MARMAR-601761 format. One record per residue (C-alpha): residue number from 1; residue in one letter; chain; x, y, z. Coordinates in steps of 0.1 Angstrom, whole numbers. Example, Ala and Ser with C-alpha at 12.3 -4.5 7.8 and 13.67 -1.06 7.14 Angstrom:
REM residues 2
+------+------+-------+-------+-------+-------+
: resi : resn : chain :    px :    py :    pz :
+------+------+-------+-------+-------+-------+
:    1 :    A :     A :   123 :   -45 :    78 :
:    2 :    S :     A :   137 :   -11 :    71 :
+------+------+-------+-------+-------+-------+
This chain:
REM residues 277
+------+------+-------+-------+-------+-------+
: resi : resn : chain :    px :    py :    pz :
+------+------+-------+-------+-------+-------+
:    1 :    M :     A :   839 :   937 :   889 :
:    2 :    K :     A :   854 :   916 :   917 :
:    3 :    R :     A :   867 :   881 :   908 :
:    4 :    I :     A :   863 :   857 :   937 :
:    5 :    L :     A :   875 :   821 :   939 :
:    6 :    L :     A :   852 :   797 :   956 :
:    7 :    P :     A :   868 :   763 :   961 :
:    8 :    T :     A :   843 :   735 :   967 :
:    9 :    D :     A :   843 :   698 :   974 :
:   10 :    F :     A :   805 :   698 :   973 :
:   11 :    S :     A :   803 :   695 :  1011 :
:   12 :    E :     A :   779 :   714 :  1033 :
:   13 :    N :     A :   808 :   733 :  1047 :
:   14 :    A :     A :   819 :   744 :  1013 :
:   15 :    Y :     A :   784 :   755 :  1004 :
:   16 :    N :     A :   782 :   774 :  1037 :
:   17 :    A :     A :   813 :   794 :  1027 :
:   18 :    I :     A :   798 :   800 :   992 :
:   19 :    S :     A :   766 :   812 :  1007 :
:   20 :    Y :     A :   785 :   836 :  1030 :
:   21 :    A :     A :   803 :   851 :  1001 :
:   22 :    L :     A :   771 :   856 :   981 :
:   23 :    H :     A :   755 :   874 :  1010 :
:   24 :    F :     A :   786 :   894 :  1018 :
:   25 :    F :     A :   789 :   907 :   982 :
:   26 :    K :     A :   752 :   909 :   974 :
:   27 :    D :     A :   753 :   945 :   964 :
:   28 :    E :     A :   785 :   943 :   944 :
:   29 :    K :     A :   791 :   931 :   908 :
:   30 :    C :     A :   811 :   899 :   911 :
:   31 :    H :     A :   825 :   871 :   889 :
:   32 :    F :     A :   826 :   840 :   911 :
:   33 :    I :     A :   848 :   810 :   901 :
:   34 :    L :     A :   834 :   777 :   914 :
:   35 :    L :     A :   865 :   755 :   916 :
:   36 :    N :     A :   867 :   718 :   921 :
:   37 :    T :     A :   901 :   702 :   922 :
:   38 :    L :     A :   904 :   665 :   912 :
:   39 :    Y :     A :   939 :   657 :   923 :
:   40 :    N :     A :   940 :   624 :   943 :
:   41 :    S :     A :   956 :   590 :   945 :
:   42 :    D :     A :   933 :   575 :   918 :
:   43 :    Y :     A :   943 :   603 :   895 :
:   44 :    I :     A :   980 :   594 :   899 :
:   45 :    I :     A :   975 :   556 :   895 :
:   46 :    Y :     A :   946 :   554 :   871 :
:   47 :    S :     A :   950 :   581 :   845 :
:   48 :    S :     A :   923 :   563 :   824 :
:   49 :    L :     A :   898 :   576 :   849 :
:   50 :    N :     A :   906 :   612 :   843 :
:   51 :    T :     A :   877 :   618 :   818 :
:   52 :    L :     A :   853 :   601 :   842 :
:   53 :    Y :     A :   864 :   622 :   871 :
:   54 :    E :     A :   863 :   654 :   851 :
:   55 :    N :     A :   828 :   648 :   837 :
:   56 :    N :     A :   814 :   640 :   871 :
:   57 :    S :     A :   830 :   671 :   885 :
:   58 :    L :     A :   816 :   693 :   858 :
:   59 :    K :     A :   782 :   678 :   862 :
:   60 :    K :     A :   782 :   685 :   900 :
:   61 :    L :     A :   795 :   721 :   894 :
:   62 :    E :     A :   767 :   728 :   870 :
:   63 :    Q :     A :   742 :   714 :   895 :
:   64 :    L :     A :   758 :   737 :   921 :
:   65 :    R :     A :   756 :   767 :   898 :
:   66 :    K :     A :   719 :   761 :   891 :
:   67 :    H :     A :   712 :   757 :   928 :
:   68 :    I :     A :   730 :   790 :   936 :
:   69 :    V :     A :   712 :   809 :   908 :
:   70 :    T :     A :   679 :   795 :   920 :
:   71 :    E :     A :   685 :   803 :   957 :
:   72 :    F :     A :   701 :   837 :   953 :
:   73 :    N :     A :   689 :   850 :   919 :
:   74 :    N :     A :   712 :   880 :   920 :
:   75 :    P :     A :   718 :   899 :   887 :
:   76 :    N :     A :   750 :   914 :   902 :
:   77 :    H :     A :   766 :   879 :   902 :
:   78 :    E :     A :   779 :   857 :   874 :
:   79 :    F :     A :   795 :   823 :   877 :
:   80 :    E :     A :   823 :   803 :   860 :
:   81 :    S :     A :   828 :   766 :   867 :
:   82 :    V :     A :   863 :   752 :   867 :
:   83 :    S :     A :   873 :   715 :   872 :
:   84 :    S :     A :   911 :   712 :   876 :
:   85 :    F :     A :   936 :   683 :   881 :
:   86 :    N :     A :   959 :   706 :   900 :
:   87 :    M :     A :   961 :   704 :   938 :
:   88 :    L :     A :   941 :   731 :   955 :
:   89 :    Y :     A :   972 :   751 :   966 :
:   90 :    Q :     A :   987 :   749 :   931 :
:   91 :    E :     A :   955 :   764 :   916 :
:   92 :    I :     A :   954 :   791 :   942 :
:   93 :    E :     A :   991 :   799 :   938 :
:   94 :    E :     A :   989 :   801 :   900 :
:   95 :    R :     A :   957 :   823 :   899 :
:   96 :    A :     A :   970 :   847 :   926 :
:   97 :    K :     A :  1004 :   849 :   910 :
:   98 :    N :     A :   988 :   859 :   877 :
:   99 :    K :     A :   964 :   882 :   896 :
:  100 :    E :     A :   933 :   865 :   881 :
:  101 :    I :     A :   914 :   868 :   914 :
:  102 :    D :     A :   908 :   895 :   940 :
:  103 :    L :     A :   898 :   872 :   969 :
:  104 :    I :     A :   895 :   835 :   980 :
:  105 :    V :     A :   866 :   825 :  1002 :
:  106 :    M :     A :   867 :   790 :  1016 :
:  107 :    G :     A :   855 :   769 :  1045 :
:  108 :    T :     A :   878 :   758 :  1073 :
:  109 :    N :     A :   873 :   721 :  1068 :
:  110 :    G :     A :   858 :   698 :  1041 :
:  111 :    A :     A :   836 :   668 :  1035 :
:  112 :    S :     A :   857 :   641 :  1050 :
:  113 :    G :     A :   855 :   651 :  1087 :
:  114 :    G :     A :   887 :   654 :  1108 :
:  115 :    E :     A :   884 :   692 :  1110 :
:  116 :    E :     A :   919 :   697 :  1124 :
:  117 :    I :     A :   936 :   677 :  1097 :
:  118 :    L :     A :   916 :   693 :  1069 :
:  119 :    F :     A :   921 :   728 :  1082 :
:  120 :    G :     A :   958 :   722 :  1085 :
:  121 :    T :     A :   962 :   707 :  1050 :
:  122 :    H :     A :   938 :   729 :  1031 :
:  123 :    T :     A :   930 :   763 :  1045 :
:  124 :    V :     A :   963 :   769 :  1064 :
:  125 :    H :     A :   983 :   758 :  1033 :
:  126 :    A :     A :   962 :   781 :  1012 :
:  127 :    I :     A :   968 :   810 :  1036 :
:  128 :    Q :     A :  1005 :   804 :  1036 :
:  129 :    I :     A :  1009 :   804 :   998 :
:  130 :    A :     A :   982 :   828 :   986 :
:  131 :    K :     A :   995 :   862 :   975 :
:  132 :    C :     A :   959 :   876 :   977 :
:  133 :    P :     A :   934 :   881 :  1005 :
:  134 :    L :     A :   918 :   849 :  1018 :
:  135 :    L :     A :   885 :   848 :  1038 :
:  136 :    A :     A :   880 :   816 :  1058 :
:  137 :    I :     A :   845 :   808 :  1070 :
:  138 :    P :     A :   840 :   784 :  1100 :
:  139 :    S :     A :   816 :   755 :  1097 :
:  140 :    N :     A :   780 :   763 :  1103 :
:  141 :    Y :     A :   787 :   801 :  1106 :
:  142 :    K :     A :   757 :   819 :  1092 :
:  143 :    Y :     A :   760 :   853 :  1075 :
:  144 :    K :     A :   751 :   884 :  1095 :
:  145 :    E :     A :   758 :   921 :  1087 :
:  146 :    L :     A :   792 :   934 :  1099 :
:  147 :    E :     A :   791 :   955 :  1130 :
:  148 :    H :     A :   824 :   947 :  1146 :
:  149 :    I :     A :   857 :   941 :  1128 :
:  150 :    L :     A :   886 :   930 :  1149 :
:  151 :    F :     A :   920 :   939 :  1135 :
:  152 :    A :     A :   947 :   920 :  1155 :
:  153 :    T :     A :   981 :   935 :  1151 :
:  154 :    K :     A :  1015 :   938 :  1168 :
:  155 :    Y :     A :  1022 :   973 :  1154 :
:  156 :    E :     A :  1055 :   959 :  1140 :
:  157 :    I :     A :  1053 :   968 :  1103 :
:  158 :    D :     A :  1048 :   999 :  1082 :
:  159 :    F :     A :  1011 :   994 :  1073 :
:  160 :    A :     A :  1008 :   996 :  1035 :
:  161 :    Q :     A :   980 :  1017 :  1019 :
:  162 :    Y :     A :   966 :   985 :  1003 :
:  163 :    Q :     A :   959 :   966 :  1035 :
:  164 :    M :     A :   945 :   995 :  1055 :
:  165 :    S :     A :   924 :  1008 :  1026 :
:  166 :    L :     A :   908 :   973 :  1023 :
:  167 :    I :     A :   899 :   972 :  1060 :
:  168 :    K :     A :   887 :  1008 :  1059 :
:  169 :    N :     A :   865 :  1003 :  1029 :
:  170 :    L :     A :   850 :   972 :  1044 :
:  171 :    A :     A :   841 :   991 :  1075 :
:  172 :    E :     A :   828 :  1022 :  1058 :
:  173 :    K :     A :   807 :  1003 :  1032 :
:  174 :    R :     A :   789 :   984 :  1059 :
:  175 :    N :     A :   789 :  1010 :  1087 :
:  176 :    A :     A :   810 :   988 :  1109 :
:  177 :    K :     A :   835 :   997 :  1136 :
:  178 :    I :     A :   871 :   987 :  1135 :
:  179 :    H :     A :   886 :   975 :  1168 :
:  180 :    V :     A :   924 :   975 :  1166 :
:  181 :    M :     A :   937 :   949 :  1191 :
:  182 :    H :     A :   972 :   944 :  1205 :
:  183 :    A :     A :   978 :   912 :  1225 :
:  184 :    N :     A :   999 :   925 :  1254 :
:  185 :    F :     A :  1023 :   901 :  1270 :
:  186 :    G :     A :  1035 :   925 :  1296 :
:  187 :    N :     A :  1059 :   946 :  1275 :
:  188 :    R :     A :  1057 :   982 :  1267 :
:  189 :    L :     A :  1053 :   993 :  1231 :
:  190 :    T :     A :  1085 :  1003 :  1214 :
:  191 :    D :     A :  1089 :  1037 :  1198 :
:  192 :    E :     A :  1084 :  1021 :  1164 :
:  193 :    Q :     A :  1052 :  1004 :  1176 :
:  194 :    L :     A :  1039 :  1036 :  1191 :
:  195 :    Q :     A :  1045 :  1054 :  1157 :
:  196 :    S :     A :  1027 :  1026 :  1138 :
:  197 :    K :     A :   997 :  1029 :  1162 :
:  198 :    K :     A :   997 :  1067 :  1157 :
:  199 :    D :     A :   998 :  1062 :  1119 :
:  200 :    L :     A :   968 :  1038 :  1121 :
:  201 :    D :     A :   949 :  1063 :  1142 :
:  202 :    S :     A :   955 :  1090 :  1116 :
:  203 :    F :     A :   946 :  1067 :  1087 :
:  204 :    F :     A :   913 :  1056 :  1103 :
:  205 :    D :     A :   906 :  1092 :  1114 :
:  206 :    E :     A :   872 :  1094 :  1097 :
:  207 :    T :     A :   863 :  1058 :  1103 :
:  208 :    S :     A :   847 :  1045 :  1135 :
:  209 :    H :     A :   876 :  1027 :  1154 :
:  210 :    D :     A :   892 :  1022 :  1187 :
:  211 :    F :     A :   923 :  1007 :  1202 :
:  212 :    N :     A :   925 :   978 :  1226 :
:  213 :    S :     A :   953 :   962 :  1246 :
:  214 :    V :     A :   944 :   927 :  1259 :
:  215 :    Y :     A :   966 :   910 :  1285 :
:  216 :    K :     A :   968 :   873 :  1277 :
:  217 :    D :     A :   995 :   847 :  1271 :
:  218 :    S :     A :   988 :   842 :  1233 :
:  219 :    V :     A :   972 :   860 :  1204 :
:  220 :    P :     A :   943 :   834 :  1201 :
:  221 :    E :     A :   936 :   838 :  1238 :
:  222 :    A :     A :   935 :   876 :  1235 :
:  223 :    I :     A :   911 :   873 :  1206 :
:  224 :    E :     A :   889 :   849 :  1225 :
:  225 :    E :     A :   889 :   873 :  1255 :
:  226 :    F :     A :   879 :   903 :  1233 :
:  227 :    N :     A :   851 :   882 :  1217 :
:  228 :    K :     A :   836 :   877 :  1252 :
:  229 :    E :     A :   833 :   914 :  1257 :
:  230 :    K :     A :   823 :   924 :  1221 :
:  231 :    P :     A :   812 :   897 :  1197 :
:  232 :    I :     A :   834 :   897 :  1166 :
:  233 :    D :     A :   818 :   896 :  1131 :
:  234 :    L :     A :   852 :   895 :  1112 :
:  235 :    L :     A :   887 :   889 :  1124 :
:  236 :    V :     A :   915 :   905 :  1102 :
:  237 :    M :     A :   952 :   897 :  1104 :
:  238 :    I :     A :   981 :   905 :  1081 :
:  239 :    K :     A :  1004 :   877 :  1070 :
:  240 :    H :     A :  1039 :   892 :  1074 :
:  241 :    R :     A :  1071 :   883 :  1057 :
:  242 :    R :     A :  1089 :   864 :  1083 :
:  243 :    S :     A :  1119 :   841 :  1090 :
:  244 :    F :     A :  1114 :   804 :  1090 :
:  245 :    I :     A :  1109 :   802 :  1128 :
:  246 :    E :     A :  1085 :   831 :  1127 :
:  247 :    K :     A :  1066 :   814 :  1099 :
:  248 :    L :     A :  1062 :   783 :  1121 :
:  249 :    L :     A :  1049 :   804 :  1150 :
:  250 :    F :     A :  1025 :   823 :  1127 :
:  251 :    S :     A :  1013 :   790 :  1113 :
:  252 :    S :     A :  1006 :   777 :  1148 :
:  253 :    I :     A :   986 :   809 :  1156 :
:  254 :    I :     A :   966 :   804 :  1123 :
:  255 :    N :     A :   959 :   767 :  1132 :
:  256 :    E :     A :   948 :   775 :  1167 :
:  257 :    I :     A :   925 :   803 :  1156 :
:  258 :    G :     A :   912 :   781 :  1128 :
:  259 :    F :     A :   904 :   751 :  1150 :
:  260 :    N :     A :   884 :   773 :  1174 :
:  261 :    A :     A :   871 :   800 :  1151 :
:  262 :    K :     A :   836 :   812 :  1158 :
:  263 :    F :     A :   837 :   840 :  1132 :
:  264 :    P :     A :   851 :   847 :  1097 :
:  265 :    F :     A :   888 :   852 :  1094 :
:  266 :    L :     A :   903 :   875 :  1067 :
:  267 :    V :     A :   941 :   871 :  1061 :
:  268 :    L :     A :   958 :   898 :  1041 :
:  269 :    P :     A :   992 :   895 :  1024 :
:  270 :    T :     A :  1020 :   918 :  1033 :
:  271 :    E :     A :  1025 :   928 :   997 :
:  272 :    S :     A :  1002 :   951 :   979 :
:  273 :    Y :     A :   979 :   931 :   957 :
:  274 :    N :     A :   960 :   949 :   929 :
:  275 :    P :     A :   948 :   927 :   900 :
:  276 :    E :     A :   940 :   959 :   880 :
:  277 :    N :     A :   978 :   967 :   877 :
+------+------+-------+-------+-------+-------+
C-alpha cells in the first residue's frame, strides 16, 4: 500500500493538489496522510495558544477528510490526519528520512497569495530537502489521464534502477509515452552522455519512448518549446547531488519552472528510495 503525504493549509490550491492525487491513484491502494503544520509566529510568542491552534487544525482536517470521502468514495483509499507544530520542511525531512512515506504531493503555492514567494519558500524548499519523490501540482490544474511524460535530462549521471523503474512503471500502467528531452545549448554530447542515452534506450526498450534535442538557451525554455509541439501531462526531473554552485543553479531552474508550470512536476531524488527496505 502506497503511503502518500498530502500537506494542506486548507486553501483551494492545496485541495486541488489533493484532488489530483486521489484521481491519479484511484486504482491503487493508498494510505494518505493529510498534514497541516501549525508553526508560525504566534506559536513562538504565545505558547498558551497551542491547544487552541491544534484543536482548530484537527477540526478542519476532519472536515476535509469527510469532504474527501464523500466526494471520492474510494474503497482503495484510507486517510490519516496529522496536525504538527513542526515547520513543513521539518515534517517532510523527518518522514522521508525514516522512510514513512513513498511520495509527497503538494500544490505550488498556498492560501496567502504571492505565488512566487510561497513557491520559493514551501515547494522548492521541500524539493531541496526531500529524500523521496515529490509531485508538485500547479494552481487550477485539473487531472487528466497521462499520455505524454516528459523526462528532462542532461545524460550526465548513471541512471539508477530506482528512478528509471519508477518512470517506466508510470508510463506502462497508464499506457503513456515517455519523451526523453535534452536541452541542447550548441554542444555535442560527450562519450559519457552518449553512453547514458544508449543505456536509457535499452532500459525503455519495451516502453513507448523517443528522444528529443531542443535548442534553447535554458532548460525551462526548452521545456516550454517542447510543450508547444506536444502538450505535456507530467514533467519528470532528477535532483542530482551537486556542488553548492550547481545547487543554486538547479534551484533557479526549479523556481523558473515552478512559477510558470502548466503541468504537474515530479522531482526524483538521486538516491534510491525504497520504504520497504
